[in-house]
C-alpha positions as CSV (number, residue, x, y, z in Angstrom):
1,G,-20.4,198.7,42.5
2,A,-20.4,202.3,41.5
3,V,-23.4,203.9,40.1
4,I,-23.0,207.5,38.5
5,S,-25.9,209.8,38.5
6,S,-26.7,213.3,37.7
7,A,-29.8,215.3,38.8
8,A,-29.3,217.9,35.8
9,P,-27.6,215.7,33.0
10,E,-27.9,218.5,30.4
11,F,-27.3,222.4,30.4
12,D,-28.6,224.9,28.0
13,F,-26.2,228.1,27.5
14,G,-29.1,229.7,25.8
15,I,-27.7,232.1,23.2
16,I,-24.2,233.2,23.6
17,K,-21.8,235.8,21.4
18,E,-19.1,234.3,19.5
19,A,-17.5,237.5,20.5
20,N,-17.5,236.8,24.1
21,G,-15.4,233.6,23.8
22,K,-15.4,230.6,25.8
23,V,-18.4,229.5,28.0
24,S,-18.1,226.8,31.0
25,H,-20.4,224.5,33.1
26,T,-19.8,222.7,36.1
27,F,-22.2,219.5,36.1
28,I,-22.5,217.9,39.5
29,V,-22.0,213.9,39.4
30,K,-23.2,211.7,42.3
31,N,-21.9,208.2,43.2
32,I,-25.1,206.2,44.3
33,G,-23.5,203.0,44.1
34,D,-21.8,201.1,47.0
35,A,-18.3,201.1,45.8
36,P,-15.8,204.2,45.0
37,L,-16.6,205.8,41.3
38,V,-13.3,206.3,39.3
39,I,-13.9,208.6,36.4
40,T,-10.8,207.6,34.0
41,R,-11.8,209.3,30.9
42,V,-14.2,212.0,29.6
43,A,-14.7,212.1,25.8
44,T,-15.9,215.0,23.7
45,P,-17.2,215.1,20.1
46,C,-14.5,218.0,19.3
47,A,-11.5,220.3,20.0
48,C,-14.3,223.0,20.8
49,T,-15.5,221.3,23.9
50,T,-12.9,220.4,26.5
51,P,-13.6,218.8,29.7
52,E,-12.2,219.0,33.1
53,Y,-12.7,216.6,36.1
54,S,-11.0,215.2,39.1
55,Q,-8.9,211.8,38.8
56,E,-9.6,211.4,42.6
57,P,-12.5,208.4,43.1
58,I,-15.7,209.4,44.6
59,A,-16.8,207.5,47.4
60,P,-20.5,205.9,47.7
61,G,-22.9,209.1,48.5
62,K,-20.3,211.7,47.6
63,E,-20.5,213.8,44.6
64,G,-17.7,215.0,42.0
65,R,-17.4,218.0,39.4
66,I,-16.8,217.7,35.7
67,T,-16.7,221.0,34.2
68,V,-17.2,221.2,30.1
69,T,-16.0,224.4,28.3
70,F,-17.2,225.1,24.6
71,N,-15.5,227.4,22.4
72,P,-17.9,229.3,19.9
73,A,-15.1,230.8,17.7
74,S,-15.9,230.3,13.9
75,R,-19.2,228.1,14.9
76,P,-22.1,229.9,14.4
77,G,-25.4,228.5,14.7
78,P,-27.1,226.0,16.9
79,F,-25.0,223.2,18.9
80,F,-25.6,220.3,20.7
81,K,-22.6,217.9,22.2
82,N,-22.7,215.1,24.2
83,I,-19.7,214.3,26.8
84,A,-19.5,210.8,27.3
85,V,-18.1,209.9,30.9
86,Y,-16.2,206.6,31.5
87,S,-19.3,204.5,32.7
88,A,-21.1,205.3,29.4
89,F,-22.9,208.0,31.0
90,T,-23.7,211.2,28.7
91,L,-24.1,214.9,29.7
92,R,-25.1,217.3,27.0
93,I,-24.7,221.0,26.3
94,K,-26.8,223.1,23.7
95,G,-27.1,226.5,22.9
96,K,-26.8,229.1,19.7
97,V,-23.7,230.9,18.7
98,E,-24.4,234.5,17.2
């Protein structure tokens, strides 16, 4: 079947300024299985974090992208967000808002 993996499942934004607005990172995911991979849902823990991803199947051996945008407005201090991909795969973002 389809198997999702990522060489870099966590991204650290480092220190970001609240005044600079939203920040985004694109994760590269790969289907290391032998059947097409369909991502039907990406869940985030709050409205401050939004995902974008292709609904097209990812063929075996091919890559897909999941872009995660974090809005630091009114959220000073460290943050750590798990982003659950349909296959129970978890990506993470973190950093500190000043």
